[in-house]
C-alpha positions in Angstrom: 20.8 -12.7 4.2 18.7 -15.8 3.5 16.2 -16.9 6.1 16.1 -20.5 5.3 18.7 -23.2 5.9 20.6 -25.0 3.2 21.4 -28.3 5.0 24.1 -29.7 7.2 26.9 -29.4 4.6 26.4 -25.7 4.2 26.4 -25.3 8.0 29.8 -27.0 8.2 31.2 -24.8 5.4 30.3 -21.7 7.3 31.7 -23.1 10.6 28.7 -22.0 12.6 25.8 -23.7 14.4 23.6 -25.4 11.9 20.7 -23.3 10.6 18.6 -26.5 10.6 18.8 -26.7 14.3 17.8 -23.0 14.7 14.8 -23.6 12.4 13.6 -26.5 14.4 13.6 -24.2 17.5 11.8 -21.4 15.6 9.1 -23.6 14.1 8.3 -24.9 17.6 7.2 -21.3 18.4 4.2 -21.8 16.1 3.3 -25.1 17.6 3.5 -23.6 21.1 1.3 -20.8 20.0 -1.3 -23.2 18.8 -1.2 -25.2 22.0 -1.4 -22.0 24.1 -4.5 -20.7 22.2 -6.2 -24.0 22.3 -5.7 -24.2 26.1 -6.9 -20.6 26.6 -10.1 -21.0 24.7 -10.6 -24.5 26.0 -10.6 -23.2 29.6 -13.5 -20.9 28.7 -15.2 -23.6 26.6 -15.3 -26.0 29.6 -17.9 -23.7 31.2 -20.3 -24.0 28.2 -23.1 -26.4 29.0 -26.0 -27.8 26.9 -27.9 -25.4 24.8 -31.6 -25.6 24.6 -32.1 -23.7 21.4 -29.3 -25.3 19.4 -29.0 -28.8 20.8 -32.2 -30.0 22.4 -34.0 -30.8 19.2 -31.0 -32.7 17.7 -30.5 -34.9 20.8 -34.2 -35.5 21.2 -34.3 -36.8 17.6 -31.1 -38.9 18.3 -32.8 -40.4 21.4 -36.2 -41.2 19.9 -37.5 -44.7 19.1 -36.9 -44.7 15.3 -35.2 -47.7 13.8 -31.9 -47.2 12.0 -33.6 -47.8 8.7 -36.0 -44.9 9.5 -33.1 -42.7 10.6 -31.2 -43.3 7.4 -34.4 -42.8 5.3 -35.2 -39.5 7.1 -31.7 -38.2 6.8 -31.5 -38.9 3.0 -34.9 -37.4 2.2 -34.8 -34.1 4.2 -35.6 -31.1 2.0 -33.9 -28.6 4.3 -30.5 -28.7 5.9 -29.6 -31.9 3.9 -26.7 -33.2 6.1 -27.2 -37.0 6.4 -23.8 -37.6 8.0 -24.5 -35.1 10.7 -27.8 -36.8 11.5 -26.3 -40.3 11.4 -23.3 -39.5 13.5 -25.4 -37.5 16.0 -27.4 -40.7 16.5 -24.2 -42.8 16.8 -22.7 -40.2 19.2 -25.8 -40.3 21.4 -25.8 -44.1 21.5 -22.1 -44.2 22.3 -21.8 -41.2 24.7 -25.3 -40.4 25.7 -25.3 -37.0 27.5 -21.6 -37.1 28.4 -21.0 -33.4 27.8 -17.2 -33.7 28.2 -16.9 -36.1 25.2 -18.7 -33.7 22.8 -16.7 -30.8 24.1 -13.5 -32.8 23.6 -14.4 -33.5 20.0 -14.9 -29.7 19.4 -11.5 -28.8 21.0 -9.7 -31.5 19.1 -11.2 -30.3 15.8 -10.2 -26.7 16.6 -6.6 -27.8 17.4 -6.4 -29.8 14.2 -7.6 -26.9 12.1 -4.8 -24.7 13.6 -2.3 -27.6 13.0 -3.4 -28.0 9.4 -2.8 -24.4 8.7 0.6 -24.5 10.4 1.6 -27.6 8.4 0.5 -25.8 5.2 2.6 -22.7 6.1 5.7 -24.7 7.1 7.4 -21.5 8.5 11.2 -21.9 8.4 12.5 -18.5 9.4 11.7 -15.5 11.6 9.8 -13.6 8.9 7.7 -16.7 8.1 7.2 -17.6 11.8 5.9 -14.0 12.4 3.7 -14.2 9.4 2.3 -17.6 10.4 1.5 -16.4 14.0 -0.3 -13.4 12.5 -2.2 -15.6 10.1 -3.2 -18.0 12.8 -4.3 -15.1 15.0 -6.6 -14.0 12.1 -8.0 -17.5 11.8 -8.9 -17.5 15.5 -9.8 -13.8 15.9 -12.2 -13.4 13.0 -15.8 -13.4 14.1 -16.6 -15.9 11.4 -14.6 -18.5 13.4 -16.8 -18.5 16.4 -19.0 -21.1 14.8 -16.1 -23.6 15.4 -17.3 -23.9 19.0 -21.0 -24.6 18.4 -21.8 -28.2 19.2 -25.3 -29.5 18.5 -23.9 -31.9 19.8 -21.4 -32.3 16.9 -20.0 -29.4 14.9 -20.7 -29.8 11.2 -18.8 -26.6 10.3 -15.6 -27.7 12.1 -15.7 -31.2 10.7 -16.4 -30.1 7.1 -13.7 -27.3 7.3 -11.2 -29.8 8.6 -12.0 -32.1 5.6 -11.4 -29.2 3.2 -8.1 -28.3 4.9 -7.1 -32.0 4.8 -7.7 -32.0 1.0 -5.6 -28.8 0.7 -2.7 -30.5 2.4 -3.0 -33.6 0.2 -2.9 -31.3 -2.9 0.3 -29.8 -1.6 2.1 -33.0 -0.6 4.0 -34.6 -3.6 4.4 -38.0 -2.0 0.7 -38.4 -1.8 0.2 -38.1 -5.5 -0.6 -41.8 -5.8 -3.6 -41.4 -3.6 -5.7 -38.9 -5.6 -8.7 -41.3 -5.4 -9.2 -40.4 -1.8 -10.6 -37.0 -2.9 -13.8 -38.8 -4.0 -14.8 -40.2 -0.6 -13.4 -37.0 1.1 -15.5 -34.8 -1.1 -18.6 -36.9 -0.7 -18.1 -37.2 3.1 -17.5 -33.5 3.5 -20.7 -32.6 1.5 -22.8 -35.0 3.5 -21.6 -33.2 6.6 -22.1 -29.6 5.3 -22.4 -27.9 2.0 -19.2 -25.9 2.4 -17.2 -29.0 1.4 -18.2 -28.2 -2.2 -15.1 -25.9 -2.1 -13.0 -29.1 -2.5 -13.9 -29.1 -6.2 -12.5 -25.7 -7.1 -9.5 -26.3 -4.9 -8.7 -29.5 -6.8 -9.2 -27.8 -10.1 -7.0 -24.8 -9.2 -4.4 -27.2 -7.7 -4.3 -29.0 -11.0 -4.0 -25.8 -13.0 -1.4 -24.4 -10.6 0.6 -27.7 -10.8 0.4 -28.1 -7.0 2.8 -30.8 -5.9 0.1 -33.4 -5.0 -2.5 -32.5 -7.6 -3.2 -34.1 -11.0 -6.1 -34.3 -13.4 -7.1 -37.4 -11.4 -7.5 -35.3 -8.3 -9.8 -32.9 -10.0 -11.8 -35.8 -11.6 -12.1 -37.6 -8.2 -13.5 -34.4 -6.6 -15.9 -33.8 -9.4 -17.1 -37.4 -9.1 -17.7 -37.0 -5.4 -19.8 -33.9 -6.1 -21.7 -35.7 -8.8 -22.7 -38.5 -6.5 -23.8 -36.0 -3.9 -26.0 -34.1 -6.4 -27.6 -37.3 -7.5 -28.5 -38.1 -3.9 -29.5 -34.5 -3.1 -31.7 -33.9 -6.1 -32.9 -37.5 -6.5 -34.0 -38.2 -2.9 -34.7 -34.7 -1.6 -35.5 -32.5 -4.6 -36.8 -29.5 -2.7 -34.1 -27.0 -2.0 -34.1 -24.6 1.0 -35.5 -21.1 0.3 -34.1 -17.8 1.6 -34.6 -17.4 5.4 -34.3 -14.1 7.2 -31.2 -12.2 6.1 -29.4 -9.0 6.8 -29.8 -6.2 4.3 -28.6 -2.6 4.7 -29.0 -1.6 8.4 -31.5 -4.3 9.4 -32.7 -7.8 8.7 -35.5 -8.7 6.2 -37.9 -11.6 6.4 -38.4 -14.2 3.6 -41.7 -12.4 2.7 -39.9 -9.0 2.5 -37.1 -10.6 0.4 -39.7 -12.0 -2.0 -41.5 -8.6 -2.2 -38.3 -6.7 -2.9 -36.4 -9.1 -5.0 -38.9 -11.5 -6.4 -38.4 -10.3 -10.0 -34.6 -9.9 -9.6 -33.3 -12.3 -6.9 -29.8 -12.0 -8.3 -29.6 -8.5 -6.7 -30.0 -10.0 -3.3 -27.6 -12.8 -4.1 -24.9 -10.4 -5.2 -25.5 -8.4 -2.0 -25.2 -11.5 0.1 -22.0 -12.6 -1.6 -20.4 -9.2 -1.5 -21.3 -8.5 2.2 -19.9 -11.9 3.2 -16.6 -11.1 1.5 -16.6 -7.7 3.1 -17.3 -9.1 6.6 -14.0 -11.0 6.2 -11.7 -8.4 4.6 -13.2 -5.4 6.5 -15.2 -6.8 9.4 -18.2 -4.8 8.1 -21.0 -5.5 7.5 -21.9 -8.1 10.1 -24.4 -10.8 9.0 -25.3 -8.5 6.2 -26.0 -5.5 8.4 -23.8 -2.4 8.2 -23.4 -1.9 12.0 -20.3 0.2 11.9 -21.7 2.6 9.3 -24.9 3.0 11.4 -22.9 3.6 14.5 -20.9 6.3 12.7 -24.1 8.1 11.7 -25.1 8.0 15.3 -21.7 9.1 16.5 -21.6 6.1 18.8 -18.9 3.7 17.6 -17.6 1.4 20.4 -13.9 0.9 20.8 -14.1 -2.8 19.9 -15.8 -2.0 16.6 -13.1 0.5 15.7 -10.5 -2.3 16.5 -12.3 -4.8 14.3 -12.8 -2.6 11.3 -9.4 -0.8 11.3 -7.4 -4.0 11.9 -9.2 -5.8 9.1 -8.9 -2.9 6.6 -5.2 -2.4 7.5 -4.5 -6.1 7.1 -6.3 -6.2 3.8 -4.2 -3.3 2.6 -1.0 -5.2 3.6 -2.3 -8.3 1.7 -2.9 -6.3 -1.5 0.7 -4.8 -1.3 2.3 -8.0 -0.3 0.7 -10.0 -3.1 1.7 -7.5 -5.8 4.8 -9.5 -6.6 3.3 -13.0 -6.1 4.8 -14.3 -9.5 8.3 -13.8 -8.1 7.5 -15.8 -4.9 8.3 -19.5 -4.4 5.8 -21.8 -6.1 4.5 -23.1 -2.8 3.5 -19.5 -1.8 1.7 -19.1 -5.1 -0.3 -22.2 -4.5 -1.2 -21.2 -0.9 -2.3 -17.8 -2.2 -4.4 -19.4 -4.9 -6.0 -21.8 -2.5 -6.7 -18.9 -0.1 -8.3 -17.0 -2.9 -10.5 -20.0 -3.8 -11.7 -20.1 -0.2 -12.4 -16.4 0.0 -14.3 -16.2 -3.3 -16.0 -19.6 -3.0 -16.8 -19.3 0.7 -18.4 -15.9 0.1 -20.4 -17.3 -2.8 -21.9 -19.9 -0.5 -23.8 -17.1 1.2 -25.8 -16.2 -1.9 -29.2 -17.2 -0.3 -28.7 -15.4 3.1 -26.0 -13.9 5.2 -24.7 -15.1 8.6 -21.3 -14.6 10.2 -20.8 -18.4 10.3 -21.1 -18.8 6.6 -17.9 -16.8 6.2 -15.8 -19.4 8.0 -14.1 -20.8 4.9 -13.5 -17.2 3.5 -11.9 -16.3 6.9 -9.6 -19.3 6.7 -8.7 -18.3 3.1 -8.0 -14.8 4.3 -5.5 -16.1 6.9 -3.8 -18.1 4.1 -3.3 -15.1 1.8 -2.2 -13.0 4.8 0.6 -15.5 5.5 1.9 -15.3 2.0 1.7 -11.5 1.8 3.2 -10.7 5.2 6.1 -13.2 4.8 6.8 -11.7 1.4 7.0 -8.2 2.9 9.1 -9.2 5.8 11.6 -11.1 3.6 12.0 -8.0 1.4 12.7 -5.8 4.4 16.1 -4.1 4.4 18.0 -2.5 7.3 17.0 1.0 8.0 13.3 0.4 7.0 11.6 -0.3 10.3 8.1 0.6 9.0 7.1 -2.8 7.8 8.1 -4.7 11.0 6.4 -2.0 13.1 3.2 -2.3 11.1 3.2 -6.1 11.3 3.8 -5.8 15.1 0.9 -3.4 15.4 -1.3 -5.8 13.4 -0.1 -8.7 15.5 -1.2 -6.8 18.7 -4.6 -6.0 17.3 -5.2 -9.6 16.2 -4.0 -11.0 19.5 -6.7 -8.9 21.2 -9.2 -10.2 18.8 -8.0 -13.8 19.4 -8.5 -13.2 23.2 -12.0 -12.0 22.3 -12.8 -15.7 21.5 -12.3 -16.4 25.2 -14.7 -13.7 26.2 -17.2 -14.8 23.6 -17.2 -18.3 25.0 -17.9 -16.9 28.5 -20.9 -15.0 27.0 -22.0 -18.2 25.4 -21.9 -20.2 28.6 -24.0 -17.6 30.4 -26.4 -17.3 27.5 -27.0 -21.1 27.5 -27.6 -21.0 31.2 -30.3 -18.4 30.8 -31.9 -20.4 28.0 -33.0 -23.1 30.4 -34.9 -20.7 32.7 -37.3 -19.7 29.9 -40.8 -21.0 29.8 -40.5 -23.1 26.6 -37.4 -24.9 27.9 -39.2 -25.8 31.2 -42.3 -27.0 29.2 -40.2 -29.0 26.8 -38.4 -30.7 29.7 -41.7 -31.8 31.1 -42.6 -33.5 27.8 -39.3 -35.0 26.9 -37.1 -37.0 29.2 -33.9 -36.3 27.2 -34.5 -32.5 27.4 -35.3 -32.9 31.1 -31.9 -34.6 31.7 -30.1 -31.9 29.6 -31.8 -29.1 31.6 -30.9 -30.8 34.9 -27.3 -31.2 33.8 -27.0 -27.6 32.6 -28.6 -26.1 35.7 -26.3 -28.1 38.0 -23.3 -26.1 36.7 -23.5 -22.3 37.0 -20.9 -20.5 34.9 -19.5 -17.1 35.8 -22.1 -14.3 35.3 -20.9 -12.6 32.1 -22.8 -9.4 33.1 -20.4 -8.9 36.0 -17.2 -9.1 34.1 -14.9 -6.1 34.4 -16.2 -3.1 32.6 -13.1 -2.7 30.5 -13.9 -6.0 28.8 -17.1 -4.4 27.4 -15.0 -1.6 25.9 -12.2 -3.7 24.3 -14.2 -6.8 23.3 -17.5 -7.4 21.5 -19.9 -8.7 24.1 -23.3 -10.3 23.9 -24.5 -8.7 27.2 -24.4 -5.3 28.8 -22.6 -4.9 32.1 -24.8 -5.2 35.2 -25.7 -2.0 37.0 -23.5 -1.2 40.0 -25.2 -1.5 43.3 -25.5 1.6 45.5 -22.4 2.2 47.6 -20.0 0.4 45.2 
């Protein structure tokens, strides 16, 4: 049995309802899933107010008295966190929206929905096996801890914007009728890099697309991406030649400071770089380590592994095993699947390489998106090869789907924790002092304190067992 339709004529020859109509119904399932997840996490995200630690400095700078000439000059000559577009658009956003929290939250939600939509468009699931694989892959993109950065707004989200640009380029490279517009990769590459460094992945994506003969890729696509990177490097090294050093990073079972890094690896920094790259890749494919620290291994040695940690590690390891098996016959798969798998591999390897200086969960975002892409190809291949009487593969996929659905729901709980954490930030002494000295921060504090989110410490205790939580449950009062 073939899972994809062959057009209206074939439907008439078989004298049965047109498969095309069935496929339209099935593909809507993926769209409905995306909308449902967006609404679910959006309902929790609405409770997140201003953050003092992450947002106050940026908005204070956006609301200062510098001229536009000074803002542009400062953003182009920064030696650390060289992200001129983020600085400029933060200033524009503040001048247009002020402290209207809903607008900034709306931008984040729209970007999150567009990232899911871009993946769904890339997959183009056209039968039950592919619909199932697509929903599992999208659940991975949402449920991985590396994706939580998509909901950080400071007040704009550079990670979400830059990742969306990367996925837009990926779709362009896979769309044959857009072949005549290869030149757009130059401004897209440059714009993405000026938002955040992860957009450098556009260059290897364009090169691999050209080599793989992706439908929308030519040598001109690769040349345009390389030209965009060249212009960025000229600006980056010409105007702001000092590059950022290694900040605190995870290593082994703990974190090490920049001074400790220099003392341990000063003569062989490549050892730390390899560790950082390898641990970032492992955090995606095995959910261990986290931010460079082997938390699961340490918990095993202490015989104190929480349920949620077992769920994270086992679901990731099992999924990675399925990916390895499913990709074994990739050369026999349709060309589009081969291209998706190649692009996913670029994001996994390239996204991990971006962490060579230091490790953070958020740096693994592009690697996590790439992992979802290769999972879609592998799982759809396995399901399409299933024969009657072999229920093991569908059962395994169903079990993985359940695990990743739980991890996707964890995003909702993580946002509740974030809302409560931000609320507590404003009660600290430094936030109170900063509010007295800066009018913008004072207004942010007043706005944040006027909306009290649900106390995350009083959530049901089972949520602390099933989900990773930022807080510990509140002690029960006597008599309860």
